[in-house]
C-alpha positions, -999 to 999 in steps of 0.1 A, spaced: -210 -608 118 -175 -618 126 -164 -624 161 -147 -589 163 -178 -572 148 -200 -590 174 -177 -580 202 -177 -543 192 -215 -542 191 -217 -561 224 -195 -535 241 -219 -507 235 -246 -499 260 -281 -506 246 -301 -487 273 -311 -451 278 -287 -427 295 -306 -407 321 -291 -388 350 -257 -406 346 -273 -441 347 -280 -466 320 -315 -479 323 -341 -498 303 -370 -480 286 -403 -480 303 -418 -515 299 -386 -529 285 -394 -520 249 -367 -522 223 -362 -517 185 -339 -533 160 -307 -520 145 -297 -536 112 -267 -536 89 -277 -518 57 -252 -538 37 -269 -571 45 -301 -564 63 -289 -586 91 -298 -578 127 -270 -562 147 -288 -558 181 -318 -542 198 -317 -510 218 -340 -494 243 -371 -478 227 -380 -448 248 -415 -438 257 -427 -402 261 -423 -407 299 -387 -418 294 -381 -386 274 -396 -365 303 -373 -383 328 -343 -375 306 -352 -338 304 -359 -337 341 -324 -350 347 -310 -323 325 -329 -296 343 -318 -309 377 -281 -308 366 -282 -274 349 -275 -250 377 -245 -270 391 -230 -276 357 -234 -239 347 -213 -231 378 -185 -254 368 -154 -235 358 -147 -231 320 -114 -249 325 -130 -279 341 -155 -281 312 -127 -278 287 -108 -306 304 -137 -329 301 -139 -322 264 -102 -327 260 -104 -361 277 -133 -371 255 -112 -360 224 -84 -383 235 -107 -413 242 -122 -409 207 -88 -412 192 -78 -441 214 -108 -461 203 -110 -450 167 -107 -485 153 -137 -499 173 -158 -468 168 -152 -467 131 -162 -504 128 -193 -498 148 -203 -469 126 -197 -489 94 -218 -518 107 -248 -496 116 -246 -470 88 -226 -486 60 -198 -462 51 -164 -477 43 -141 -481 72 -117 -454 59 -145 -429 58 -157 -440 92 -123 -434 107 -122 -400 90 -155 -391 106 -143 -401 141 -113 -379 136 -136 -351 124 -160 -356 153 -132 -355 179 -120 -322 165 -153 -306 176 -145 -315 212 -109 -301 209 -122 -269 192 -149 -262 218 -126 -271 247 -107 -240 236 -139 -220 231 -150 -228 266 -122 -207 281 -128 -178 256 -164 -169 265 -163 -132 271 -186 -102 277 -180 -65 278 -177 -32 297 -190 0 282 -195 36 293 -230 48 288 -233 75 261 -245 100 287 -216 91 310 -235 85 342 -236 47 341 -217 16 329 -230 -13 309 -218 -48 318 -224 -75 292 -224 -111 304 -227 -144 285 -246 -172 302 -256 -207 292 -290 -208 275 -301 -237 297 -312 -273 291 -311 -282 254 -327 -307 231 -304 -321 204 -316 -342 175 -291 -357 151 -293 -375 118 -281 -410 107 -256 -400 79 -229 -387 102 -239 -403 135 -208 -394 156 -198 -360 141 -233 -345 142 -234 -355 179 -201 -339 188 -209 -308 168 -239 -302 191 -227 -317 224 -193 -299 222 -205 -263 223 -233 -272 247 -208 -286 272 -184 -257 266 -212 -231 272 -224 -249 304 -256 -263 291 -271 -297 299 -289 -317 272 -311 -345 260 -298 -359 227 -319 -381 204 -299 -399 177 -316 -413 145 -332 -447 150 -311 -462 122 -278 -453 139 -281 -452 177 -250 -472 185 -224 -445 177 -242 -420 201 -245 -446 228 -208 -453 225 -202 -415 227 -222 -413 259 -201 -440 274 -170 -421 265 -183 -388 280 -190 -405 313 -155 -419 314 -142 -385 306 -157 -372 339 -189 -356 326 -212 -351 357 -244 -371 359 -274 -356 340 -253 -332 318 -258 -354 287 -288 -377 285 -294 -400 256 -329 -411 244 -331 -437 217 -365 -444 201 -382 -454 169 -408 -427 171 -391 -394 174 -421 -371 172 -441 -389 199 -412 -387 223 -397 -353 215 -428 -331 209 -438 -331 246 -402 -321 256 -402 -293 230 -436 -280 243 -428 -285 280 -412 -252 287 -384 -270 306 -360 -269 277 -346 -236 264 -329 -246 232 -335 -270 203 -308 -279 178 -318 -301 149 -301 -315 119 -323 -332 93 -348 -326 66 -364 -292 59 -399 -309 62 -392 -321 97 -374 -288 106 -405 -268 98 -426 -290 121 -401 -286 149 -401 -248 144 -439 -247 148 -436 -268 180 -408 -245 193 -429 -214 189 -452 -226 216 -426 -218 243 -404 -196 222 -375 -220 222 -342 -208 208 -335 -229 177 -307 -240 155 -317 -257 123 -293 -274 98 -317 -286 71 -318 -298 36 -296 -288 7 -296 -287 -31 -259 -277 -37 -249 -264 -71 -214 -273 -83 -203 -249 -110 -173 -256 -133 -164 -227 -156 -145 -231 -188 -112 -218 -173 -112 -242 -144 -84 -268 -140 -103 -299 -153 -85 -324 -131 -89 -303 -100 -126 -298 -108 -132 -336 -113 -114 -343 -80 -135 -317 -63 -167 -332 -77 -157 -366 -65 -152 -352 -30 -184 -332 -30 -205 -359 -46 -192 -392 -32 -185 -384 5 -207 -408 24 -221 -424 -8 -236 -390 -16 -257 -391 16 -248 -357 28 -266 -323 29 -234 -308 14 -233 -332 -15 -231 -317 -50 -267 -321 -62 -267 -301 -94 -235 -301 -114 -233 -273 -139 -204 -275 -163 -196 -250 -191 -208 -264 -225 -172 -262 -239 -159 -288 -214 -191 -306 -203 -183 -338 -223 -147 -340 -212 -157 -334 -176 -185 -360 -177 -162 -387 -192 -134 -381 -167 -158 -381 -138 -174 -413 -151 -140 -430 -153 -134 -422 -117 -168 -431 -104 -171 -462 -125 -139 -475 -111 -151 -474 -75 -156 -507 -57 -191 -511 -43 -196 -534 -13 -198 -539 25 -178 -512 41 -157 -536 62 -143 -553 30 -108 -544 17 -108 -518 -12 -145 -509 -9 -150 -472 -17 -188 -471 -19 -210 -487 8 -248 -492 9 -275 -465 12 -291 -464 46 -323 -483 38 -348 -496 12 -366 -462 10 -333 -444 2 -325 -470 -25 -360 -467 -40 -358 -429 -41 -324 -428 -59 -337 -453 -85 -368 -432 -91 -348 -400 -95 -325 -416 -121 -354 -431 -140 -371 -397 -141 -339 -379 -154 -335 -405 -181 -372 -402 -191 -365 -364 -195 -335 -370 -219 -305 -376 -196 -278 -400 -208 -263 -426 -185 -225 -425 -189 -219 -451 -161 -240 -469 -135 -276 -461 -134 -291 -489 -114 -291 -508 -81 -270 -540 -83 -286 -574 -77 -282 -590 -43 -287 -582 -6 -282 -547 9 -293 -513 -2 -265 -505 -28 -266 -482 -58 -240 -482 -85 -220 -449 -88 -237 -431 -116 -230 -402 -140 -257 -386 -160 -251 -360 -186 -276 -336 -203 -298 -336 -172 -329 -314 -179 -334 -285 -155 -370 -298 -149 -358 -333 -138 -369 -341 -102 -332 -343 -91 -329 -307 -99 -352 -298 -70 -349 -328 -47 -319 -340 -28 -305 -371 -45 -288 -384 -13 -270 -411 -33 -240 -417 -56 -254 -400 -86 -237 -371 -104 -262 -351 -125 -245 -329 -151 -262 -300 -169 -243 -278 -194 -245 -240 -193 -232 -212 -215 -230 -179 -194 -221 -168 -159 -254 -150 -155 -273 -181 -166 -256 -205 -142 -258 -182 -112 -296 -177 -118 -300 -215 -121 -279 -221 -90 -301 -197 -70 -334 -210 -83 -341 -232 -53 -356 -226 -18 -324 -241 -3 -291 -224 4 -267 -245 23 -235 -247 2 -223 -241 -33 -191 -250 -51 -173 -229 -77 -143 -239 -99 -126 -212 -118 -91 -197 -121 -105 -162 -126 -101 -144 -93 -126 -116 -101 -152 -141 -112 -147 -163 -82 -154 -135 -58 -182 -121 -79 -200 -154 -81 -193 -164 -45 -209 -131 -33 -239 -136 -56 -247 -172 -47 -275 -174 -21 -259 -200 2 -244 -200 37 -211 -215 25 -191 -216 -7 -163 -238 -17 -139 -221 -41 -119 -247 -60 -125 -272 -33 -151 -299 -28 -152 -300 10 -162 -271 32 -168 -288 66 -143 -278 93 -149 -276 131 -132 -242 132 -155 -227 105 -192 -216 109 -214 -243 92 -249 -235 82 -272 -223 55 -298 -196 44 -333 -197 31 -349 -231 38 -315 -247 46 -316 -236 82 -310 -211 110 -279 -204 130 -244 -218 126 -224 -247 141 -187 -247 146 -162 -219 145 -163 -191 171 -200 -186 164 -210 -221 172 -208 -216 210 -229 -184 207 -259 -206 198 -257 -219 233 -252 -186 252 -276 -158 262 -264 -122 264 -273 -104 296 -270 -66 300 -264 -53 335 -267 -15 339 -247 1 368 -254 37 379 -223 55 392 -242 81 412 
């Protein structure tokens, strides 16, 4: 590490945040955080035990009533101050994220900006929580409808967007008046610890946000889920883990939000603007090195333009510089770990064995770090593994199609339904296809759908509930009906 990199890492707390205090894990246990571009050790952070998790949840429970009584304006002011601090420290926060997660600095800065917007958005939502007043149909009573915080929350975030996935959950929780325990992914705890430091500086009361870092999430979080003390679980991660958490949540009937796996189809019709479609594919495929649940996983291109599309996309992807995200001009950083690199390698080999052609890339480069060369495959068979498994890497898998009916059926032939992308200049077709696709979100002639002001989430096995938009805060509110007799 350079001196500046070492200083940025050193400035971040490495302990657990419980009840407004930074403290060591029980027994002083720690785990390592490493740079995926080199494998080098960055630091060690506290490795929580189940007892540490219980202490964090107890702190959230103890703070709940007082925080729920705080005025919406005061909660909004805290979020606004945190928004400002994120922007003031964007350079250091971006570097920290690049070091622990690998994405290039420019992308990391973009994520900090995106993450901050959730705080600004939900600062506004905090002051717009509303209920209702209604005359009973028979006329003799009135119905008062109130919205109240759901209570202490458990928030579990992934490694691929370590800051934004935190603010997307913490923002509405604070706005609604909920306390929380948040557990970041073990690969990327530093961004969340830095965010906890910022929230305290912004004036967040002790115990409102508690941070538990650990290498064994299940061991620490399951007792909290089953305890009955928490009233809400919000999880972003794989569908496999999400199903386990849903089973655990059933024990105490926890309210849940689940943003799970994706298998996004990216459809390019013959009348699409080819340059626009290629640019959209780059955005949908290469954001975060392809390590995104919204990444274009199955690229369907009309047979009349499939070759031209594949060549142009290969030219763009083949020209991207691969390297450590801190280096000038790097566009593609490392994958998160060895397991991720191995999986992408296996998926590419499987597709090639089933007849796909490698137009560019196709392998992991020699040397240290968990890199994979940007890859374009054409003629990918529908039965290739990458047609049903998330690639989570910089691999564009192109399959030709001939008719609208055929491609919509193929796009919907998956248990997942997070997002789909459609490129066409036919207005009727765009609306017809968008309405038929079984996904929670659709990008029409655009390769990015994420926006703090829009409801993010999927259907089928891609999740439950929505984050962001004016619906995001509803996930952290309960509706209470109060009947009032007039006579």
